[in-house]
N, C-alpha and C positions, 0 to 999 in steps of 0.2 A: 061250330061258331069259331073264328079268327082269335086269338086273346090280343087285347085292346095292342101291344105294342106290340104287332105285325104290325100295324098298320100305319105306325110310324116308320117303318122298314128302310122303306124308298129313300123320305129325308136323310133321315140318321143317311144312308150311304153316300149320298147327293153331299152330305155337308164333310166328311173324313177323306172324299177323293177327290176336295178342294182341299182340305188342308194336304193332305197327300201332295198338292203338284205345287204347292206352297212354293218360294226357295228359300232352304234352312242358311238364318243370319252364322257365318261361321264361328265353330263352338270354341270358348277360348278352353285354352290346350286346361288340362287337370295335373299333370305332373311336372316337375319343375324343371327347369336348365340352367348350366351353371353356364357364364359370360368370365371372363378375363375384362383387365382393367383397360382393354381398345378391343374392337370389334369391326368389322365392315360389314356396314353396311349397307341400301342396295333402299332410296327411295324411290319407290316406282312411279310418283305422281312424275317427276323430273328425273328416270333415267339414268342416273347416278349412282356410281357408287363410293362410299367417303370412307374417310379411317372413323370413330369415332373412340372419345376419352368415354370410358360410363364413370359416372360417377354419383354418388350412394348419398351424398351428402349438398344433394341438387335435389331437389323437387322437380323443377321443367326439365326441358330439352330446350334448347339454342341449336338454328343451322347460323354460319357463316354469313350473311347478307348486307348488300348494302345499299346504297340508292333508293332505302325502302317506300313510297310512295302511296298514300293509301285513295282509292275512289269509290267510288256510289259505281251498280252498273244494274239497272232494273230498280233498281230501293234499295239494295242489298248495299254493306258495304267489301271492300272487296281491299288486297293490296297488291300493287306491282314492286315488284327485284331485282336486283343482280344477287345473282351465287356467287356470290366473292370466296372465290378456291381458287388458288392458283394452277394457273394455266386451266382452267377451263372456264371456257367464255361460253357462261345461260346468264344472257340477260333478258329483263322485260318480263320476268315469272309472273302468272298472274294464276293469284288465288281465291278463293271465297275469303275474310277473317271473320277466325272462332270470338274473337276477344281479344282484350288488352289487359296485356298484367302488368305487375311492374314487381321488379325483383331490386330487392338490396344492394347498394353501390360498394364494394370494395373499401378503405379507406385514403386509400391510392384514386380512386373516380371520383372522391366528392368532391363537386367544385360550389367552392363559396358564393359563388353571381346565382349559381344557382337555388342555395340554398337547400335543398333534395339530398335526402337519403336515398332516394330511390331513382331507376330508370324505370320510363314506362314503355315496353316492349308488344308493335304484333306479337299476334296468337293466330297461327296458321294449323288443319290438322292435316299430317302429310300420311299416307301408310309405309312404314319404315318394316323391313326384313332383315333379320338376322339369322343367317343358318335358315334351318328349315318351318323359321317361327315370322309370323308376320303379322303387324298390329297399326288399327290405325293409335295414332300419337299425339296429342300438341305438342307441339316444338315452335319456340319463340322465335324473333330474326333480330339478329345485332351482329354488328360487325366483330368476328374469332380470328383477323387476318393476323393475330399481334400472340396467335394458338396453334400451338403443334395440331393440334386434331381438327376441323370446318365444324365440329358432331358433337354436340355434348351430347349425352345419354344420360336422362334422372332417372329418381326415382320413383317418377309417378313412368313413366315409359317400362322400366327395370319389372313393375307391378301389371302394367298390358301386357308385356312379356312374358310372366310368372319365371322370372329369372332371380339367381341369390349370382352374387359377386364374389370369388376368388380370389386376391391378391397376386395368388402364385401363378398366375396362366393370364395370356394374352392372344388373345383371337384364339380363343377356342371351340369356337363355333363352327370355324372356319368360311366359309366364300359363303355367302344370302345362295340361297338354293328358288328364291319363286320364279314363278313366269316371267321372263320376258329381263335378268339378269345377264341375259346373251346378250344382247343390245345394248348392252346401257356401259354409261362413257366412267372407266374407272378413275381413281387419283391418283399417282402413283404418293407409297408415303414421301413425307419433308426428310431430311438430312439430319443431322444432328446440331443443328447450326440455329436452330432455336430455343431459347429456355420453355421447357414446359410448366404452364402456371397452371 
C-alpha cells in the first residue's frame, strides 16, 4: 500500500504550479540608497522627467499642478489637472483620486478670511523612478510655480524608495533608468533667477 500523503501529491502539484505561475509583486529593495538634495525623477504615468527637491522635513510629496478639478467616473472619484511646469504642455491629465490631505500652511500663506491653517489638496498615486529604483508614491497636487523644482519628494516617498539623504550631494542617483524613460519629455533646470523656498 501507498502512504496516505502520496494520494495528496497531485493536489499539491497543482497548487504549487499555480503559485509559481502567479506574477510576483515588485520586491521592495532591501539595501539603502543615498540621494542628494535634488534628484531627477521619471514619472512613468505622465511620461516626464522632472527635477525634484528632496525634503525630509515634509512627510508628503507634491507635484506642481493647476486647474485641479475633481470629477466622478463610473462611480469612482477622479481628478483632472494641468501640469504646471514652465515650457511643458501637459493639460487635462486624468487620474484616480486616492484621497485628500490637509497640509499645514506657512504663516505667509495664511488667509485670515478663510480662517484655516491648512490647505486641502487632492492626492494621486504616481509611479516614480529615481536612478534604478521605482515605487508607487502618493503625491498631492499643488501650485508649485513659485518654487525652483516642480516636484517635492517627502519622507514617505523616501521610505518607499528605501533612501537616505546626504546634503553634500545633488543628483547622486544620476538619470532615471526605468523602462520608458527614453521617450519621456525632459524639463530643463531653471536658472538661478527664482528664489529657492
